[in-house]
C-alpha positions as CSV (number, residue, x, y, z in Angstrom):
1,M,0.0,0.0,0.0
2,T,1.1,3.5,-0.6
3,N,3.0,5.3,2.2
4,E,0.9,8.5,1.9
5,A,-1.6,9.1,4.7
6,Y,-5.0,10.2,3.5
7,T,-7.6,11.8,5.7
8,L,-11.4,11.7,5.2
9,Q,-11.3,15.2,3.8
10,D,-8.6,14.2,1.3
11,H,-10.7,11.3,0.1
12,L,-13.8,13.5,-0.3
13,G,-11.8,16.1,-2.2
14,E,-10.3,13.4,-4.5
15,L,-13.8,11.9,-5.1
16,R,-15.2,15.4,-5.9
17,K,-12.3,15.9,-8.4
18,R,-13.0,12.6,-10.1
19,L,-16.7,13.1,-10.3
20,I,-16.2,16.6,-11.8
21,N,-13.9,15.1,-14.4
22,C,-16.4,12.5,-15.4
23,V,-19.2,15.1,-15.6
24,I,-17.2,17.4,-17.8
25,V,-16.1,14.6,-20.2
26,F,-19.7,13.2,-20.3
27,C,-21.1,16.7,-21.3
28,V,-18.5,17.1,-24.0
29,A,-19.2,13.6,-25.3
30,F,-23.0,14.2,-25.2
31,G,-22.6,17.4,-27.2
32,A,-20.4,15.6,-29.8
33,A,-22.8,12.7,-30.0
34,Y,-25.8,15.0,-30.5
35,A,-24.0,16.7,-33.3
36,V,-23.7,13.4,-35.1
37,S,-27.0,11.9,-33.9
38,D,-28.3,11.7,-37.4
39,F,-25.4,9.3,-38.3
40,L,-25.9,7.3,-35.1
41,I,-29.6,6.8,-35.7
42,S,-28.9,5.8,-39.3
43,F,-26.4,3.2,-38.0
44,L,-29.0,1.9,-35.5
45,F,-31.5,1.6,-38.4
46,L,-29.3,-0.9,-40.3
47,P,-30.7,-4.1,-38.8
48,V,-34.3,-3.0,-39.3
49,K,-33.8,-1.8,-42.8
50,E,-32.9,-5.4,-43.8
51,S,-36.0,-6.8,-42.2
52,L,-38.7,-4.2,-43.1
53,P,-41.1,-5.4,-45.8
54,Q,-41.0,-3.5,-49.1
55,G,-42.9,-0.3,-48.8
56,S,-42.7,-0.1,-45.0
57,T,-40.8,2.6,-43.1
58,M,-40.2,3.9,-39.6
59,V,-42.7,6.4,-38.3
60,F,-43.1,8.7,-35.3
61,T,-46.5,9.8,-33.9
62,A,-45.7,12.5,-31.3
63,L,-44.5,16.0,-32.2
64,T,-41.4,15.8,-30.0
65,E,-40.6,12.1,-30.6
66,G,-38.0,12.8,-33.3
67,F,-36.2,15.3,-31.1
68,M,-36.4,13.0,-28.0
69,A,-35.0,10.1,-30.1
70,H,-32.0,12.2,-31.0
71,L,-31.4,13.1,-27.3
72,K,-31.7,9.5,-26.1
73,V,-29.3,8.2,-28.7
74,A,-26.8,11.0,-27.9
75,F,-27.2,10.2,-24.2
76,W,-26.5,6.5,-24.5
77,A,-23.7,7.1,-27.0
78,A,-22.1,9.5,-24.5
79,M,-22.5,6.8,-21.8
80,V,-20.7,4.2,-23.9
81,V,-17.9,6.6,-25.0
82,T,-17.2,7.9,-21.5
83,A,-17.4,4.5,-19.8
84,P,-13.6,3.8,-20.1
85,F,-12.8,7.2,-18.8
86,T,-15.2,6.7,-15.8
87,L,-13.5,3.4,-15.1
88,Y,-10.1,5.1,-15.3
89,Q,-11.2,7.7,-12.8
90,T,-12.5,5.0,-10.5
91,W,-9.2,3.3,-10.8
92,R,-7.3,6.4,-9.9
93,F,-9.5,7.0,-6.9
94,L,-9.0,3.5,-5.5
95,L,-5.3,3.4,-6.4
96,P,-3.9,4.7,-3.0
97,A,-5.8,2.1,-1.1
98,L,-4.6,-0.9,-3.1
99,Y,-1.6,-3.3,-2.7
100,E,0.5,-3.8,-5.8
101,H,-1.0,-7.2,-6.6
102,E,-4.5,-5.7,-6.2
103,K,-3.6,-2.9,-8.6
104,R,-2.5,-5.5,-11.2
105,S,-5.6,-7.6,-10.7
106,L,-8.0,-4.6,-10.9
107,R,-6.3,-3.3,-14.0
108,R,-6.7,-6.7,-15.8
109,L,-10.3,-7.0,-14.5
110,I,-11.3,-3.6,-15.9
111,L,-9.7,-4.2,-19.3
112,T,-11.2,-7.7,-19.6
113,S,-14.6,-6.5,-18.5
114,C,-14.6,-3.6,-21.0
115,A,-13.6,-6.0,-23.8
116,L,-16.3,-8.5,-22.9
117,F,-18.9,-5.8,-22.7
118,V,-18.0,-4.5,-26.2
119,F,-17.9,-8.0,-27.6
120,G,-21.4,-8.7,-26.2
121,A,-22.8,-5.4,-27.5
122,V,-21.4,-6.1,-31.0
123,F,-22.8,-9.6,-30.9
124,G,-26.2,-8.4,-29.8
125,Y,-26.3,-5.7,-32.6
126,W,-24.9,-7.8,-35.5
127,V,-26.3,-11.2,-34.7
128,I,-29.2,-11.2,-32.3
129,L,-31.1,-8.0,-33.5
130,P,-31.3,-9.0,-37.1
131,V,-32.7,-12.4,-36.2
132,I,-35.3,-11.0,-33.8
133,L,-36.3,-8.3,-36.2
134,S,-36.6,-10.6,-39.1
135,L,-38.9,-12.9,-37.1
136,S,-41.0,-10.1,-35.6
137,L,-41.5,-8.2,-38.9
138,G,-42.1,-11.5,-40.8
139,Y,-45.7,-11.3,-39.6
140,A,-46.4,-8.4,-42.0
141,S,-48.8,-9.2,-44.9
142,T,-51.1,-7.6,-47.3
143,N,-53.6,-7.2,-44.5
144,L,-51.1,-6.3,-41.8
145,Q,-48.6,-3.5,-42.5
146,A,-45.4,-3.1,-40.5
147,L,-44.9,0.5,-39.4
148,P,-42.4,0.3,-36.5
149,R,-42.5,3.4,-34.2
150,L,-39.2,5.3,-34.1
151,Q,-38.9,5.7,-30.3
152,N,-40.0,2.1,-29.5
153,Y,-37.5,0.7,-32.0
154,L,-34.6,2.8,-30.7
155,I,-35.3,2.0,-27.1
156,F,-35.6,-1.7,-27.9
157,T,-32.3,-1.6,-29.9
158,L,-30.4,0.2,-27.2
159,K,-31.7,-2.1,-24.5
160,S,-30.8,-5.2,-26.5
161,I,-27.3,-3.9,-27.1
162,F,-26.7,-3.1,-23.4
163,L,-28.4,-6.4,-22.3
164,F,-26.0,-8.5,-24.3
165,G,-23.1,-6.4,-23.2
166,I,-24.1,-7.2,-19.6
167,I,-24.7,-10.9,-20.4
168,F,-21.1,-11.2,-21.5
169,E,-20.1,-10.0,-18.0
170,V,-21.6,-13.1,-16.4
171,P,-18.3,-15.0,-16.3
172,F,-17.0,-12.4,-13.8
173,V,-20.1,-12.8,-11.7
174,M,-19.6,-16.6,-11.6
175,A,-15.9,-16.2,-10.8
176,G,-16.7,-13.7,-8.1
177,A,-19.2,-16.0,-6.4
178,A,-16.6,-18.7,-6.3
179,K,-13.9,-16.4,-5.0
180,L,-16.1,-15.1,-2.2
181,G,-16.9,-18.7,-1.2
182,L,-20.6,-18.4,-2.0
183,I,-20.4,-21.6,-4.1
184,P,-17.8,-24.4,-4.5
185,K,-15.3,-23.6,-7.2
186,D,-16.3,-26.7,-9.2
187,Y,-20.0,-26.0,-8.9
188,F,-20.6,-24.9,-12.4
189,K,-18.6,-27.8,-14.0
190,K,-20.7,-30.3,-12.0
191,H,-24.0,-28.7,-13.1
192,R,-23.4,-28.3,-16.8
193,K,-26.4,-30.3,-18.0
194,P,-29.1,-28.3,-16.1
195,A,-27.3,-25.1,-17.0
196,Y,-27.2,-26.0,-20.7
197,L,-30.9,-26.8,-20.6
198,L,-31.7,-23.5,-19.0
199,L,-29.6,-21.6,-21.5
200,F,-31.4,-23.3,-24.4
201,L,-34.8,-22.5,-22.9
202,V,-33.7,-18.8,-22.8
203,A,-32.7,-19.0,-26.4
204,A,-36.0,-20.6,-27.3
205,V,-37.9,-17.8,-25.5
206,L,-35.9,-15.1,-27.3
207,V,-36.5,-16.8,-30.7
208,P,-39.4,-19.2,-30.3
209,S,-40.0,-20.3,-33.9
210,D,-36.6,-21.0,-35.5
211,I,-34.3,-23.8,-34.3
212,F,-31.4,-22.5,-36.3
213,S,-31.6,-19.1,-34.7
214,Q,-32.0,-20.7,-31.3
215,L,-28.8,-22.6,-31.8
216,L,-27.1,-19.4,-33.1
217,I,-27.9,-17.7,-29.7
218,F,-27.4,-20.8,-27.6
219,M,-23.8,-21.5,-28.7
220,P,-22.4,-18.1,-27.5
221,F,-24.3,-18.6,-24.2
222,V,-22.5,-22.0,-23.8
223,I,-19.1,-20.3,-24.4
224,I,-19.9,-17.6,-21.8
225,Y,-20.9,-20.3,-19.3
226,E,-17.7,-22.3,-19.9
227,V,-15.5,-19.2,-19.5
228,G,-17.3,-18.5,-16.2
229,A,-16.9,-22.1,-15.1
230,F,-13.2,-22.0,-16.0
231,L,-12.6,-18.7,-14.1
232,A,-14.6,-20.0,-11.1
233,S,-12.4,-23.2,-10.9
234,R,-9.3,-21.1,-11.1
235,F,-10.3,-18.9,-8.2
C-alpha cells in the first residue's frame, strides 16, 4: 500500500475531483454525440432496414418524438464513449488504497470487463437483433402492414445492445461468487447439464419459432458459461 496518509477530507476532495472530471467529459461527449446523432440513428437503423417489408418505413406519432429520439441516442452514445474514462477515474480514486498485486488484478479486471462488454454489445447488434427483427416483422402481410415506431425501436435496440453487453459479463459474476466462497469452485462444472438446458430455454424464449436461430444464440451462451466455469475453478 502507498505510504501516503489520506484523511477523510482528502478522500472526499479526491472523489469530488474525479466526479467533476467524469461530468465534464460526459457533457463534451454528449454534445459531440448529439452533433452526429443523425449518423448514429442511421447506424442503428441498419438491422431493421434489412427486415422491413418492401414499402414499409419507420414512423413517429408524437410531435417531440424525433427530437427526443436524438437526445436519447446521444445520451447512450455518450455513456458508452465515457465508460472507459469513468472506469479510469474510479481506478485512480482507488489506487492509493490498493496493494501492488491488487492494482495489477484490478487493471486486468477492468480491461477484460470492457472487452467482454464491447464484444457482447457487438454480438447483440450484428447477430441477435437481425434475427429477432426478421422474425418479428415477418408477420407483416397484405392485411397487416409493419410500421415500427421510431422511439420504440430505438429503445428496444439500445436495451438489446446493453443487455447482451451485460450478459457477457456473467463469467465475472460466476468467478466472483466462487472467489467469495458463496459456491464451491467446481459447482458450475458439475451442473453443466441443467445449465445448458436453462440456456437453451432462454434462447427458445428469445427466438421461439426458428431452431437454427435458437442454436445461433445458444452457442455463445455456452461459451460464456464455460468461460465463467473455468474462471470460477481457477479462483
